C-alpha positions, 0 to 999 in steps of 0.5 A: 352412294346407292339409294334404296327405297322401301315401303312400309309393306316391305319385309325386313328380310327383303330389305336385308337381302337387298342391302347384301346384294347391292355391290356399293359400299355406301347406301342411303335407305329411304322409307316411303311413309312412317307407319312401320311400328318397329321402324326404329328397331328395324333401322338398328338391325339394318345398320348392324347387318350392314356393318358386318357386310363392310358397308356404310348405311345412312337413313333419310331423316325426313322420312323416318326418325333417326334410328334410336332405341325407344326409352321403353325398351331395354337393350344390351350389347347383345341386341336383347330388348325387353327380355327378347333377342331381336337379332335372334328373332330376325335371323330367320329373315336373313339369308343363311351363309356358311360359316367362315373362318376369316374375319367378317370385315375381310370377307366383306371386302372380298365380296365387295371386290367380287361385286366390283369385278362382276360390274366391270365384266358386265361392260363392253367386251372391247374394253377387255381386249383394250385393257389386255392389249395395254397390259401386254404392251407394257409388260412385253415392251419392258421385257423387250427393252431389257432383253433384246437390244445388243450393242457393239461399242468400238473404242478408238484410241490415240495412235501409239506405236513402238518401233525398233530395229535389231541386228539378227542372224539367219541360217539354213542349218537351224530349225528353231529360233534362238532368242538368246543368240538372236538367230532365226531359221532361213528357208530357200524357196524356188519358183519359175514364172513365164510372162510377157510385156509390151512397151511403146518404143521411143527410138526414132530415125529419118529414112528416105531416098537420095537425090539423083541427077547428071553432071557435066565434068569439064577438064581445062587442064592439059593433062588427062583426068580420071575420077573413080566411082564414089568420088565426091562432088561438092556444091561451091555455093549455098548449103554444102551438099555432097554427091558421089560419082556412080561410075569411073570417069576419064577425061582427056587433056584439053588444049592450053587456053581452051574455053571462053573467050577462046573458040577452042572448047575444053574436054568434058564428060557426062556422068551420073551422080547420087546425093550422099544424104537422103532428103529434099535438100539434094533436089538441086536446080540446074546450073549448080556448080560443083568442085570435083574431088581434090582437083583444082576448081580452075582446072576441073569443074562440074555442073548439072544441066538439068534439075536433080530429083528423087530426094525424099525423107521421113521420120519413123519410130524404131526400137532403141537399145534403151527400149529393150533394156527398160522392157527387160527391167519392167518384166523382171520386176513384174515377174518377181512380184508374181513370184512373191505373191505365189510363194506367199500364197503357198506359204502364208506365214513367211516373210521374204526380204526385199533383197531376198530374190535371185533370178535366172533368165531361162528364155528371152525373146524380143519381137523386134531388133534394135533399129527396126521400125516399130511402135511397140516392142514385145518381150517374152521371158521365162525366169527361175527365182529363188527366194530367201524367207523367214517364218513371220512368227519366228521373226515376230516372236524374237522382235517382240521379246526385244521391245517388251521391256520398253512398252509402258505398263498401262499399254498392251501390244495390239496383236492384230496390228504388228508389222515386221520386215527384214533386210539381208546385209551379207552372207558368210559360210551359209549364215546371213547377217540381217536386220529385223524391223518391227512396228507394233501398235499399242492399245490401252490396257482396259478392263473390259468387264469393268468398262461394260459394267460402267456403260450398261444402261447409260445414255450415249452422253454419259457413256461418252463422258466416261469413255473419253475419261479413260486412258488414251481414248479419243472417241467411240462408235456404237452400233445397236441391234435391232436398229430401232432401239437406237432412237432411245439413245441408251446402251443395253441394260445387260452388260452381257449384251455389250461387246467391246472392240478397241482400235487405234484411230486412223 
C-alpha cells in the first residue's frame, strides 16, 4: 500500500493528480494537520475520483475525521451539496482526459497494467535479457522436442520359415515360366578360365649308393666253373645281403682233395662285386663268407679279403601320382568357383545348380613328373566351362506360388529373405527334370500405421509392453536422432517421425 502525505496548504487538484499518477492500486492518504475547512468534503471527492480510476483509498483517522457529509449539508446521488454541485466546482481542478468509449473500470485496469509495465521497464536491463532467454528456451525447447526427434524402430520377430521342395521341368526351348505345367526356362552359359595351383608333395623314396668291394672265389670242385656277370653272391651268416658280380668269372678245376689240411691249394679267382641294395648295410667287414650262385657251398665259396665300402642311403620327398591327382581336383574346383562367380557377376539374376557345371580341360601342365624329387608341385590349366542356369525370379515366382496356400493368414513372406536353389536330376531330349527348393522367412502381418500411432510419444517401457504383446514379436531396438534426445527415453511425439523395420531374430 502506497502512502501519500499532504499538508493543509496543498490544493485539491494537486492531490487528485497525485492519486491519478501513482501506479499502485491501494493508497493511504495522510493529511498533516486538521485545519482544512472542507476536509470531509475533499475526502469524499478524492474517494469518488479514486473509484473511477479503479483504486482503493483509505484515510488515516488519527489525522482527520472519517470522511462523512456534515449534517448541515444536503447531498444527493449526483454530488450536489446545499444546492451546488461540488463535483462540477472541482472539475476544473482535475486533469482533463479524452472521452473514452470503454467502461471506466476497464480503462483503470489498463492504465494500472501500463503503470506496472513502466515500473518493470525501469529495472536493470539484464533482467530483460534473462526473461527473454528463459522464454525463448521454454518455447524453443518445446518446439524442438516436438519436431526434431526421429526414431528408427527395429522390431525383431521370432524366426519362422516356410520350406518346400517341388519337382519341376526346365527347357532351353521356352522363354517364359509356365506355372501350370511347372516349367521354367533354362539357359546355357559358357566361360573359359586359366589358373594355377601349387601343392606340397607327399611322395617319398630312399636314394643312395650300393656298397662295393672285391671277393676271392675258391673252386674246390674237380670241374671248371664259370660264373657270369650279375651272378648273385649271398652272405651265409647274419643279415641276408646280396651282391652281384661285376664281370664274368672262370675258375679252373682243382685237384681232388685240395685245400687244408692238404698242402695242395685249390684254384681261386678274384672278382669285383656290387651290393644289390643301396645303403650302409652293404658295407661288410672283411672275412665275410658268401655262397656263389647255385653252386654247392662245399664246392665253391667266396670271401672278401677287405672291407666293403661306399654304401649310402637317404630318404627324399618326391612327386607321387596322388599329388598330381589331388592338385588337378583342387584346381578344377577353384576354377569352377571362379567361373561361377564371374557368371553370377555378369548375370546377377541367375541360379546355377551345384551339378550344373561341365568342364573341358584345354591345357594341363605339371612342373614335375611322378617320382621326381620335389617338395612342391605346380599345376597350370586352362579350362572351358559350360553352366546350366535358371532365372532367380522365374524359379522364385513358381515356388512362391506353390507355398502361398500354406502360409498362415497372419504372416507374410519376407521378400528380402527368400532362398531358392535347384538340383538337376536327369535330361532327356533337351528337357531336364529338376527339383526346386525354397526357404522363405515369414514376418508378422503388422499394420505399420497403427503401430506407429500406438508408440508415438510413449516411453520405452510402455512401447516395450505394447510391442511384445503383438504377434510373434520378441523384442525391439530404438535408434533416436539426434542422439541427445535418447536420454528422455521417449519416442517422437509425431508418428511421421517414426520409421519401422521388421526383421526375424538371428
